[in-house]
N, C-alpha and C positions, 0 to 999 in steps of 0.2 A: 375189368376189363373199362376201356376208353369208350365215354361216348361217339356217339355218334357227330361229326359239327352241325350247330345250326342251318337249318336253311334262313335264304336269304328272304324278303319279303317279296322282292322278282319271281322266283323261284314257287315258290306258295304260290301266287293269284296266278302262275303259267299249270299251274300243275290242276288249280280249278276249273282254269279254264275248258281244259284237256279234259273232264272226267263230268264237266258239265253238259259238256257236245257230245259223248257216245251215250248219255242218258237223255235221247231225246225227247222226249214227255214223262218223264218222270222225274222227278226236283231231288239234287243228290244231296242227303243230308246234311246238312251244316252243324257246329256247334252252338249252344245255348243261347251265349254273348253274339256271335260272329259278326254281326254288322261296328258294334261298339270296342269289339278288340281288332279288328282290320282300321277305323280311325286311328283308333292308340298307334299301333300300330305305325302310321304314315305316316301319327306325329311327332313317331321317337326320333325313327329315321330324319324326318326335319329337322330336328333339334342335331343330332348325330350329323349334320352338315354343317346347324354353323358354328356346331364347335370345332367341325375342322376348319371351318373359312377365321373362324378367331387365333387361332395360330398361325394359322397362314399355310395348313398343307392344303392348296389349291388345288392342287392335278388329283389327290384325295377327295375331296370336294365337288367338285367338276363331277368327276366318276359315280360318285354315288347322286349330286344332281339328275344324270344324266340318265339311270338306273331306279332314281323316282320315278322320273318323267314316263321311264316304260312302264313300272307297274300303275300308275294310274292312268292310264290308258286301257291296257289289259284288264286292271278294273272294271273300268266301265264299261268294257266288250262285256266281264261275266256277270252282270247288272242289266243290260242289256236282255241278256240271253234268263235271268230269271224273272226279268217283269215277263218278256214276251210269252212264257210259260204256264205266270201267275194269268196272264193277256186269257189265254187257251186255257186252264181250266173250269176261267170263271163261264165260261159258254160249253164245257165237257164236264157232264156230273160225271161220270166215270173214270175220271181223272184221279189220282189220288194226290191228296195235299196235307197227309201226313207230314212231308220233309219241312213243310212251308216255319219257317223264325216267323217268332211272333209281330215282328216292322213288315212281313210276307205277310200274315193270316190278314190283317191292318189292311195292304192293300186292298186284297183277295177280297176281302170282306167289303171295301169301299167299289170298286169294280162289280161288284154284285149285283151291289143295292142298286146303281147306276144302272145296270140293264134290265132290273127289274121297273125300273120309275119308267124307264123307256120302254119297257111290253106294255106295260098299268095304261101311260100314255098313250100311244098307237092303236089300242083297244078302247081308249076308251072309258080307262076305267080309274077310278080313283088315283093320282099315285101316289106318291110318298112322297111327305115330307123334307125338305130337303135339310134340315135341320135335324132332320134321326138322321143322317147317317154321317157319322164321328170319320173327320181327318184322318187319315192314317195315320203311323211314326214314317219317319222320314226313314231312309235308304241312303245311312252319310257312304260320298264316294270319296274318303280321306282326308275327310275333314266336316266340321260340325256344321261348315257355313257355304256349305255346296252353294254354288250360283247354275241356271243357264248358261249355256256357251254362248259368245256372239262372236262373230268375225270381225275382226278391225282393220281398216281398211285404211293401204296410204294415199287417198285420195276418197268422191266420193261416190263412187260407186260400190259396191257389197266384195271386190275382188281382195281375197285375203292379204297380209303384209308378206311380201316375198324377200324370203331372204338376201342379200347383198352378196353375190359374190366376188373373186379378185381381191375381197378384204384383205391387205397386209397383216405378220402374225400379230405385231404389235398393235393391230386396230379395234378390239375385242376390249368389250368393259364386261365385266364384275357386275350383275346386276339382281332387283331383287322384285318376282312382281308384287305390284303393291295393290292391281286390277281384279274382279270376280276374271273366270274363268270366259278367256277366248284363245283360237286359235291361231296358229300363223304354215308357210309352209318356209322346212326346213331345208337346209344344203341338199341335201340327197332328193328333193322334192317330194317328202312325204308330210303330211301335215299334223304342227305337233302341239298338241293343247297344255296353256299355260295356266297353273291355276295360283291363288294369293296363293306366297311368299314361298314360290321355287325361288333358285336361288341358280342362275347361269351364265358363261358369259356368251356374248352377243355380239356383232361387229357395229361397230359404233356410230352406224348413220343409223341402221335398223334403230338404237337406243335411241337417237336423238329424236325420230318419229314416234316412239312408245313413251316415252318419255314425254312430247307434248302434250299427245293424250291421255297423262297421266295412269301409265299402263304400266310402270318400272320408274324405280328407284336406282342410279347407283351403290355400290357397299363400298366403302371408303375403309380402310383397314387401316388399324394404327399405326402409326410413325414406329421403328426400331428404337428402341431406346437405347444409348449407347450407355 
């Protein structure tokens, strides 16, 4: 019997999002090491992209880079949805939390402790000492070094970098992102999140701007040996 084809990372995350959204006030069960496995899957996909670049299979590398960026954005949405439910559960005693992962349970406990501390302080009772509240385990978003998103601007305003339109097809540069997470406005007008180690083609003018801000570096492919 033929095995069904392995699902892509993007497909897996799309299905996770749909399932989690259907269960409004219920946590969808996740596998034991879900967050660790997801981080590993993102790392493996990034390595696959780098292998295609080394083999000079640029079309496939760019295709996978685009898919990886979409998967990360959807994974962010999934995390935000789970976190909103955790916040709701922290103030809703009747909400069942049995399907939380270890990382989520740690976050839930932290939030509950902060809420109890707040209640005690406003009621004039002795608050919980902050050192008693243990920090929660991090929820990795496809990387073991996730950082807050910070917008990048072309000038001193808070506007995001604008995609330079009307570029010639040969004026694009293959780049690697070297800075922590930030957002840019892409060709279709949507905001795209770029993360460290992402690989993609971008217009040369945008590349020069981001290079000055130490956000990206150009990828130089090895020359063909005769």
